[in-house]
C-alpha positions in Angstrom: 98.1 105.7 76.8 95.4 105.5 79.5 96.0 101.5 79.9 99.1 102.1 81.3 100.0 100.0 84.0 103.2 99.7 86.6 104.6 96.6 85.6 104.7 98.8 82.0 106.7 101.4 83.6 110.3 101.4 83.4 111.3 103.2 86.3 108.8 103.9 89.9 110.6 106.1 92.9 108.9 106.2 96.2 110.0 108.1 98.9 109.4 108.0 102.9 110.7 105.9 105.7 111.0 102.4 107.0 107.5 100.6 108.1 105.5 102.3 105.1 108.1 102.8 102.0 108.9 99.1 102.9 105.7 98.5 102.2 105.0 100.5 99.2 108.4 98.6 98.0 107.0 95.1 99.1 104.0 95.6 97.1 105.8 96.4 93.9 108.6 94.1 94.1 108.3 92.7 90.9 109.4 95.4 89.2 112.8 94.4 90.7 115.5 97.1 89.6 112.9 99.1 88.0 112.5 100.0 91.8 114.1 102.3 93.3 113.2 103.5 97.2 115.1 106.8 98.5 115.1 106.4 102.5 115.1 109.1 105.0 118.0 109.1 107.5 117.3 111.5 109.7 115.6 108.9 112.7 117.4 110.1 116.1 116.1 106.9 118.5 115.7 103.7 119.2 118.9 101.4 117.7 119.4 103.9 114.9 120.3 106.9 117.5 122.5 104.8 119.9 124.3 103.6 117.0 124.7 107.4 115.4 125.5 108.8 119.0 128.5 106.2 119.6 129.8 106.0 116.0 128.4 109.1 113.9 127.3 108.7 110.7 123.4 108.5 108.9 121.0 106.0 110.0 120.0 102.9 108.7 117.1 101.7 110.7 114.7 102.9 107.8 116.7 101.1 105.6 117.0 98.0 107.5 113.5 98.5 107.8 112.8 98.6 103.9 115.3 95.5 103.3 113.7 93.6 105.6 110.2 93.5 103.7 112.0 93.0 100.6 113.6 89.7 101.5 112.1 86.8 99.3 114.4 84.4 99.7 114.5 83.2 103.4 117.9 82.1 104.8 120.3 82.0 107.4 121.2 85.5 105.8 118.0 87.2 106.5 117.5 85.8 109.9 121.0 87.3 110.6 119.5 90.6 109.5 115.9 90.9 111.3 117.6 89.7 114.9 117.3 91.8 117.4 119.8 91.7 121.4 117.5 91.2 124.0 118.5 91.2 127.2 119.8 94.0 129.6 123.2 94.6 128.5 124.6 96.9 126.0 123.4 95.2 123.3 120.3 95.1 124.4 117.5 96.5 121.8 120.0 96.6 119.1 118.9 95.2 115.7 122.3 93.1 113.8 120.7 94.5 110.7 121.9 98.0 111.6 124.7 96.7 113.0 125.9 95.3 110.0 125.0 98.3 107.7 127.3 100.7 110.1 130.3 97.8 109.9 130.0 98.0 106.6 129.3 101.6 105.8 133.0 102.0 107.7 134.5 99.3 105.4 133.4 101.0 102.1 134.2 104.2 100.8 130.1 105.4 100.9 127.3 104.3 102.5 125.3 103.8 99.7 128.0 100.8 98.8 127.4 99.2 102.1 123.5 99.1 101.3 124.1 97.6 98.0 126.7 94.8 99.0 123.8 93.8 102.0 121.3 94.1 98.9 123.3 91.6 96.8 123.7 89.4 100.1 120.0 89.3 100.6 119.0 89.1 96.9 117.0 92.3 96.8 116.8 93.6 93.7 115.0 96.8 94.2 117.1 100.2 94.6 117.4 101.6 97.9 119.3 105.2 98.1 119.8 106.8 101.5 118.5 110.3 101.0 121.7 111.7 101.9 124.9 110.3 103.0 125.8 113.1 105.3 124.7 112.5 109.4 121.6 115.0 109.4 118.6 115.6 112.1 115.4 117.1 111.4 115.0 120.4 113.1 111.6 122.1 114.0 110.5 125.8 115.0 107.2 125.9 116.7 104.4 128.3 116.9 105.8 129.6 120.1 109.1 130.2 118.5 110.8 127.4 120.1 113.5 124.9 118.4 113.3 121.5 119.1 116.0 119.1 117.9 116.0 115.4 116.6 112.8 113.3 115.2 112.0 111.9 118.7 110.9 115.4 120.1 109.6 116.5 117.2 107.0 113.4 117.4 106.0 114.4 120.5 105.0 117.7 119.6 101.0 119.0 120.2 101.0 121.3 117.0 101.8 121.2 113.8 105.2 123.1 113.6 105.7 126.8 112.1 108.4 125.4 110.4 111.0 122.8 109.2 114.6 122.4 108.6 117.7 119.8 108.1 120.3 120.6 110.2 123.1 120.8 109.1 122.4 121.1 105.6 123.6 118.3 103.8 123.8 117.2 99.9 121.2 114.7 98.8 122.2 111.8 97.2 123.4 112.4 93.9 121.7 109.0 92.4 118.6 110.2 94.3 118.2 112.9 92.2 118.7 110.5 89.1 116.2 108.4 89.9 114.0 111.1 90.3 115.1 112.7 86.7 114.5 109.2 84.9 111.2 108.9 87.1 108.0 107.8 85.1 106.5 107.8 88.7 107.1 109.5 91.8 105.2 108.1 95.2 105.4 109.4 98.5 104.3 107.6 101.2 102.6 106.4 103.9 104.9 106.8 107.1 104.8 109.5 110.0 104.7 112.5 108.4 106.7 115.5 110.0 109.6 112.9 110.8 109.3 110.2 107.6 108.2 112.1 104.6 109.1 115.6 105.3 112.8 115.4 105.8 113.1 114.5 102.2 111.1 117.3 101.0 113.6 119.3 102.9 116.5 119.0 100.3 116.9 121.4 98.1 118.1 119.5 95.3 115.0 116.8 95.6 112.8 119.5 95.8 114.1 120.9 92.3 113.7 117.6 91.0 110.4 116.9 92.1 109.1 120.6 90.7 110.6 119.9 87.7 109.9 116.5 86.8 106.9 115.5 84.1 106.2 112.2 86.0 103.1 112.0 87.8 103.1 111.9 91.4 100.9 110.3 94.2 100.3 110.5 97.4 99.3 107.6 99.9 98.0 108.2 103.1 98.4 107.1 106.3 95.2 104.3 107.1 95.3 104.7 111.1 95.9 107.5 113.3 99.5 108.6 113.9 101.1 108.7 117.2 102.2 112.0 116.7 99.4 114.7 118.1 100.9 117.1 115.4 100.5 115.0 112.6 97.8 113.3 113.6 95.5 116.1 114.0 96.5 117.7 110.7 93.9 116.8 107.3 95.0 115.6 103.7 94.4 118.9 102.7 96.9 120.5 104.9 99.6 118.1 104.5 99.2 117.9 100.6 99.5 121.5 101.2 102.6 121.3 103.0 104.4 119.0 101.0 103.3 121.5 98.1 105.1 124.5 100.0 108.2 122.9 100.8 108.3 121.3 97.2 107.6 125.1 95.8 104.6 124.0 93.6 101.5 124.1 94.1 99.2 121.3 92.1 102.4 119.1 91.7 100.8 116.1 93.3 98.5 115.0 90.9 96.3 111.8 92.8 95.8 110.4 96.3 95.6 107.4 97.6 93.4 107.0 100.7 90.9 105.1 102.8 87.0 104.7 102.8 87.1 106.6 105.7 89.4 110.0 104.7 88.0 113.3 104.2 89.0 113.9 100.5 87.7 118.1 101.7 90.6 119.8 99.7 91.7 117.2 97.6 89.6 118.4 94.2 91.1 118.5 91.2 93.3 115.5 91.4 92.8 111.7 91.4 91.5 110.4 94.5 91.4 106.6 94.6 89.5 105.9 97.8 88.9 102.4 98.6 89.8 99.4 101.3 93.5 99.0 101.8 94.0 97.7 105.0 95.9 94.3 105.6 93.6 91.7 107.2 93.6 91.4 110.7 96.6 94.6 110.6 94.1 97.8 110.1 96.8 100.4 110.2 98.8 98.5 107.6 98.5 98.4 103.8 97.7 95.1 102.2 100.1 94.9 99.6 97.9 93.4 97.0 95.1 96.3 97.4 97.7 99.0 97.4 99.4 97.9 93.6 95.9 97.7 92.3 94.8 101.3 93.9 98.1 102.4 92.4 97.5 101.0 89.2 94.1 102.4 89.1 95.7 105.3 90.0 98.1 105.3 87.0 95.6 104.6 84.6 93.6 107.9 85.7 95.9 110.0 85.4 96.4 108.4 81.8 
């Protein structure tokens, strides 16, 4: 059925980190509970990193960022969730949303329950699932054979690592795997390639689900140059090759959504949707309406 649109789908699953995943999910928020985001939980910097260092657990920043972008009813709860402490004290730089999620996590049986409590509070219909409910960090082996630990340090690398892995090995959240098994469409990106997108593809059960899926898979590339020098120097072709190497199935990514200035060499054999995507006045951010139209075009081209 070649005229199928996003509105016709029963389950859309998006994978990524905070800013990029939040933008994708907010552009598709009309899908409500038919939309699921699987969120990276390896951040060890900023407020998230400080909370992890003192209290343990998963990183909450990316989940909080997604929830912020999905809030459709502004109110006191939303304002509280987005509040960031200023000044010079112990709370300076902390985001209240991160602290709320961590507090609810301590009161809940599972991190997913904490997220669902906040979703109810903020009236967010889309589902958000952490990639794992166990504390985990990203680890890289450089081309020179040095081990680099943690997202913050990996983002400073000037060369693409020889290998990436999670430390320790953890299980994927079972609801994330179920969502992928039920998906009619799977979206990856945009986001920091090495530290927001790749961690998801290091989970064995998750990549197994991606290998087995019959759902079309679409990669959404970044619009601007990444701050990470290693990631910024990667071509679209290199990114596709690396993702499929870790997924373990060549050609599993069916389509790419890219900006007009993107070099699409190496994307032959895939659907390429290449059109203006930037938000007015925010060149590095996807315009929600343009992104939704581009994804609809990809879906119709895939048939």
